[in-house]
ZAMARGU-4260 file (C-alpha; in steps of 0.2 Angstrom, whole numbers, plus 5000, padded with zeros to 4 digits):
<rodrens>
0) 5000/5000/5000 | 5009/5015/4994 | 4999/5027/5004 | 5008/5021/5019 | 5024/5028/5012
5) 5029/5044/5022 | 5027/5059/5010 | 5015/5050/4998 | 5003/5062/4991 | 4997/5053/4975
10) 5008/5064/4965 | 5014/5060/4947 | 5032/5058/4955 | 5026/5043/4965 | 5016/5036/4950
15) 5032/5037/4940 | 5042/5028/4953 | 5031/5014/4957 | 5018/5011/4944 | 5028/5004/4930
20) 5020/4994/4916 | 5028/4977/4919 | 5025/4969/4901 | 5034/4984/4894 | 5048/4982/4906
25) 5049/4964/4901 | 5049/4968/4883 | 5063/4981/4886 | 5074/4968/4895 | 5071/4956/4881
30) 5077/4968/4868 | 5093/4973/4877 | 5098/4956/4883 | 5113/4948/4875 | 5118/4964/4866
35) 5136/4968/4866 | 5143/4984/4873 | 5149/4991/4856 | 5147/5007/4847 | 5132/5007/4834
40) 5136/5004/4816 | 5125/5019/4811 | 5125/5036/4818 | 5108/5043/4824 | 5115/5061/4823
45) 5128/5068/4812 | 5131/5087/4813 | 5144/5095/4801 | 5148/5113/4803 | 5161/5122/4792
50) 5168/5139/4795 | 5178/5148/4781 | 5187/5164/4787 | 5196/5176/4776 | 5206/5189/4786
55) 5218/5204/4783 | 5228/5213/4796 | 5238/5230/4796 | 5249/5236/4810 | 5259/5251/4814
60) 5272/5254/4828 | 5279/5270/4835 | 5291/5273/4849 | 5294/5291/4855 | 5298/5302/4869
65) 5286/5314/4877 | 5291/5326/4891 | 5307/5315/4894 | 5297/5299/4896 | 5297/5285/4884
70) 5281/5280/4875 | 5276/5265/4864 | 5261/5266/4853 | 5254/5251/4843 | 5239/5254/4831
75) 5231/5240/4821 | 5216/5234/4812 | 5210/5217/4807 | 5196/5213/4794 | 5187/5196/4794
80) 5174/5188/4783 | 5166/5172/4789 | 5155/5160/4779 | 5146/5146/4790 | 5138/5130/4782
85) 5129/5118/4794 | 5122/5102/4789 | 5113/5090/4801 | 5108/5072/4799 | 5096/5071/4814
90) 5083/5058/4819 | 5066/5061/4811 | 5052/5057/4824 | 5038/5046/4817 | 5026/5045/4832
95) 5025/5045/4851 | 5022/5030/4861 | 5014/5029/4878 | 5024/5016/4887 | 5021/5019/4906
100) 5011/5030/4918 | 5019/5046/4913 | 5032/5041/4901 | 5031/5044/4882 | 5044/5040/4870
105) 5047/5045/4852 | 5050/5032/4839 | 5061/5038/4825 | 5061/5034/4806 | 5074/5023/4799
110) 5077/5035/4784 | 5086/5052/4788 | 5090/5066/4777 | 5103/5080/4778 | 5096/5098/4780
115) 5109/5112/4776 | 5108/5130/4783 | 5120/5144/4779 | 5126/5160/4787 | 5139/5173/4785
120) 5146/5189/4794 | 5161/5201/4793 | 5169/5212/4806 | 5181/5226/4807 | 5192/5224/4823
125) 5203/5239/4827 | 5216/5239/4841 | 5226/5253/4850 | 5239/5249/4863 | 5249/5263/4872
130) 5261/5263/4887 | 5272/5277/4895 | 5286/5274/4907 | 5286/5288/4920 | 5302/5280/4927
135) 5311/5264/4924 | 5300/5256/4938 | 5283/5264/4935 | 5273/5261/4919 | 5256/5265/4914
140) 5247/5255/4900 | 5231/5258/4891 | 5222/5250/4877 | 5206/5250/4867 | 5201/5235/4855
145) 5187/5226/4847 | 5186/5208/4848 | 5174/5194/4843 | 5169/5177/4851 | 5162/5164/4839
150) 5148/5154/4844 | 5149/5136/4851 | 5147/5122/4838 | 5130/5116/4845 | 5124/5134/4844
155) 5126/5135/4825 | 5120/5118/4821 | 5107/5115/4808 | 5091/5106/4811 | 5080/5102/4826
160) 5083/5088/4838 | 5070/5082/4850 | 5074/5072/4866 | 5067/5054/4866 | 5058/5055/4883
165) 5042/5066/4882 | 5031/5070/4897 | 5012/5073/4896 | 5014/5092/4898 | 5028/5095/4886
170) 5044/5087/4878 | 5061/5095/4876 | 5073/5098/4862 | 5086/5109/4855 | 5090/5119/4839
175) 5104/5129/4833 | 5106/5144/4821 | 5120/5145/4808 | 5116/5163/4805 | 5121/5168/4823
180) 5133/5183/4822 | 5147/5182/4835 | 5147/5193/4850 | 5157/5208/4848 | 5166/5217/4863
185) 5173/5234/4864 | 5187/5233/4877 | 5195/5246/4888 | 5210/5242/4899 | 5220/5253/4910
190) 5234/5247/4922 | 5248/5254/4933 | 5263/5243/4936 | 5277/5246/4949 | 5293/5235/4947
195) 5301/5239/4964 | 5314/5225/4963 | 5321/5211/4952 | 5306/5200/4948 | 5295/5209/4960
200) 5281/5220/4956 | 5264/5227/4961 | 5250/5231/4948 | 5232/5237/4948 | 5221/5237/4933
205) 5203/5242/4928 | 5194/5234/4913 | 5178/5236/4904 | 5169/5227/4891 | 5154/5233/4881
210) 5147/5217/4873 | 5135/5217/4859 | 5125/5202/4852 | 5127/5192/4868 | 5121/5175/4865
215) 5111/5166/4878 | 5098/5151/4878 | 5080/5155/4876 | 5065/5142/4877 | 5052/5142/4864
220) 5036/5132/4864 | 5031/5124/4848 | 5024/5108/4839 | 5038/5102/4828 | 5034/5088/4817
225) 5016/5089/4823 | 5017/5072/4833 | 5000/5067/4840 | 5001/5065/4859 | 4992/5049/4865
230) 4991/5055/4883 | 4981/5071/4878 | 4970/5063/4865 | 4952/5058/4863 | 4955/5041/4870
235) 4964/5047/4885 | 4950/5060/4889 | 4936/5046/4886 | 4945/5034/4898 | 4948/5047/4911
240) 4930/5051/4912 | 4925/5033/4912 | 4937/5030/4927 | 4931/5044/4938 | 4940/5059/4931
245) 4954/5058/4943 | 4968/5057/4930 | 4974/5040/4936 | 4986/5036/4922 | 4987/5017/4926
250) 4968/5016/4925 | 4967/5026/4909 | 4979/5015/4900 | 4970/4999/4905 | 4954/5007/4899
255) 4962/5011/4882 | 4969/4993/4881 | 4951/4986/4884 | 4942/4998/4872 | 4954/5000/4858
260) 4966/4985/4859 | 4961/4979/4842 | 4967/4995/4833 | 4983/4998/4825 | 4988/5011/4837
265) 4987/5000/4853 | 4997/4985/4857 | 4991/4978/4874 | 5004/4964/4874 | 5018/4976/4872
270) 5010/4989/4883 | 5011/5003/4871 | 4999/5016/4864 | 5002/5027/4849 | 4996/5045/4846
275) 4982/5044/4832 | 4985/5056/4818 | 4971/5068/4815 | 4963/5064/4832 | 4975/5068/4845
280) 4983/5085/4847 | 5001/5089/4843 | 5013/5087/4857 | 5021/5103/4863 | 5040/5104/4865
285) 5050/5117/4874 | 5064/5120/4862 | 5080/5128/4868 | 5088/5139/4855 | 5103/5152/4856
290) 5098/5170/4852 | 5107/5186/4852 | 5097/5195/4865 | 5104/5211/4871 | 5120/5221/4875
295) 5130/5219/4891 | 5142/5230/4901 | 5155/5220/4911 | 5169/5229/4921 | 5180/5225/4936
300) 5197/5227/4944 | 5213/5217/4944 | 5226/5217/4958 | 5242/5207/4957 | 5259/5206/4965
305) 5274/5195/4965 | 5289/5196/4977 | 5306/5187/4977 | 5315/5185/4993 | 5332/5191/4987
310) 5343/5177/4980 | 5335/5163/4991 | 5324/5156/4977 | 5309/5158/4987 | 5294/5169/4981
315) 5276/5173/4983 | 5263/5179/4970 | 5245/5183/4971 | 5231/5190/4961 | 5213/5195/4964
320) 5199/5199/4951 | 5183/5208/4955 | 5170/5208/4941 | 5152/5214/4939 | 5140/5217/4925
325) 5123/5227/4923 | 5114/5210/4921 | 5109/5199/4935 | 5097/5184/4937 | 5081/5187/4947
330) 5078/5171/4957 | 5060/5177/4961 | 5055/5177/4943 | 5050/5160/4934 | 5050/5166/4916
335) 5064/5166/4903 | 5078/5178/4908 | 5094/5184/4900 | 5109/5181/4910 | 5128/5180/4909
340) 5135/5163/4914 | 5151/5160/4923 | 5154/5178/4930 | 5162/5178/4947 | 5176/5185/4957
345) 5192/5174/4958 | 5209/5174/4967 | 5225/5164/4967 | 5240/5163/4979 | 5256/5154/4975
350) 5271/5151/4985 | 5286/5144/4976 | 5304/5140/4976 | 5315/5140/4960 | 5334/5137/4962
355) 5348/5125/4959 | 5337/5114/4948 | 5323/5113/4961 | 5306/5119/4958 | 5292/5118/4971
360) 5275/5127/4970 | 5259/5127/4981 | 5244/5135/4973 | 5228/5140/4981 | 5214/5144/4969
365) 5197/5151/4973 | 5182/5156/4963 | 5166/5164/4970 | 5149/5157/4966 | 5143/5159/4948
370) 5128/5156/4937 | 5131/5141/4927 | 5115/5138/4918 | 5097/5145/4916 | 5088/5130/4910
375) 5081/5118/4913 | 5068/5110/4924 | 5060/5093/4922 | 5049/5100/4908 | 5061/5112/4900
380) 5055/5127/4910 | 5068/5140/4915 | 5077/5136/4931 | 5094/5143/4936 | 5109/5132/4942
385) 5123/5140/4952 | 5140/5133/4955 | 5144/5137/4973 | 5160/5145/4979 | 5175/5133/4977
390) 5193/5132/4981 | 5207/5119/4981 | 5225/5117/4985 | 5238/5110/4972 | 5256/5107/4973
395) 5271/5101/4963 | 5289/5097/4966 | 5302/5094/4953 | 5321/5092/4950 | 5330/5095/4933
400) 5346/5086/4930 | 5359/5094/4919 | 5356/5080/4905 | 5339/5087/4902 | 5329/5074/4913
405) 5316/5081/4925 | 5308/5071/4938 | 5292/5077/4947 | 5278/5073/4959 | 5262/5083/4960
410) 5246/5083/4969 | 5229/5091/4965 | 5215/5095/4977 | 5225/5091/4992 | 5212/5097/5004
415) 5199/5085/4996 | 5186/5098/4992 | 5169/5094/4984 | 5159/5104/4971 | 5140/5108/4973
420) 5128/5114/4960 | 5112/5122/4968 | 5096/5130/4962 | 5087/5146/4967 | 5094/5144/4985
425) 5107/5133/4994 | 5095/5120/5000 | 5090/5116/4982 | 5105/5104/4978 | 5106/5099/4960
430) 5123/5090/4959 | 5137/5086/4971 | 5154/5078/4965 | 5169/5074/4975 | 5184/5069/4964
435) 5195/5066/4979 | 5214/5070/4980 | 5224/5065/4964 | 5243/5062/4964 | 5255/5059/4950
440) 5274/5056/4947 | 5283/5057/4931 | 5299/5059/4921 | 5302/5072/4907 | 5317/5072/4895
445) 5321/5087/4885 | 5334/5085/4871
</rodrens>
């Protein structure tokens, strides 16, 4: 009696967990039994994307004195023209089968065709770098540049791919756009550097990036391929009414087997029910697509220093980066949102020794919490995922002989940290991994 289970509330979750269609599971076991663990002979997906880029670059250098201080100026411009051709051999869905209480699976056609989409874009990318030496130890640097970031391969793929598992409310899938232009960033950098000793320095810098055509993932609901959904169709509605209208999926399926088991769309022995063309409504799919949504401003400060303790071979270096943007994710909103992924403060501290063939380094690396994903929940709806604050300690010791042989020992994550991914708050744990400590020893020979 499942009602005796603590927390049982007749939800679809418990129905999915406990009310499996055993004839279907038996058929599945029969299908997979005896199959070797080998790669398939035929691909179910084949994505081919080609980028052809033609570029030309012009640069001018000028060294001059101003007010008794040495200056360097570098001016350049780069032109790029890019053509994108994306062909996709993706599975073509034929129909949806209802195989268990709230589980529907897509059956794909054997024949597949390539669909090809094209895109193109061009960019002018200027760059200006300037520095002035107030003294031999104090240098000011400034630069302005335009840069581009090309989209990921899956963002510019052609064709729509639907995930095989479908729910009653909606399915999920993905699509790309070969016509996506790259994001273009206008970059401003300013830094002041003080070299107060041999190998020792302190620096502070400010940076700003005005980014256009920033690409993020959006979710769009649609009915690709117009696949009839058996769980939302006429037979399901009739049997729901006949079984009391409570939405008991197990009872509804049994009713359909009894009433329509002699039709071509119902196989009671296998425990499957197909959507009926022209009768059942088309299944809704939440398709994730990349899109250039808006412009973004990112700015921050960088602090760094390195100090060598005389001729001892010992040294210490550290850096800290603070970064912010004018776009943030609102955890109180349940709709689609534009947000920047992977943005967070970070720091590193390294203690080292380098002398007489010996090298020893211990590095502490830290990164603050950041937004790692904005999609998806169980039905493809927008849901954020954050990577929590994380740090680890790594170390390496090596010795180089005069004949070019170097022996070394290294260790990673020596403090045995673990990584947590969470949802809208720290109690919504989505993923936890602990890789443990890792050690290695080795020999290198340079000749």
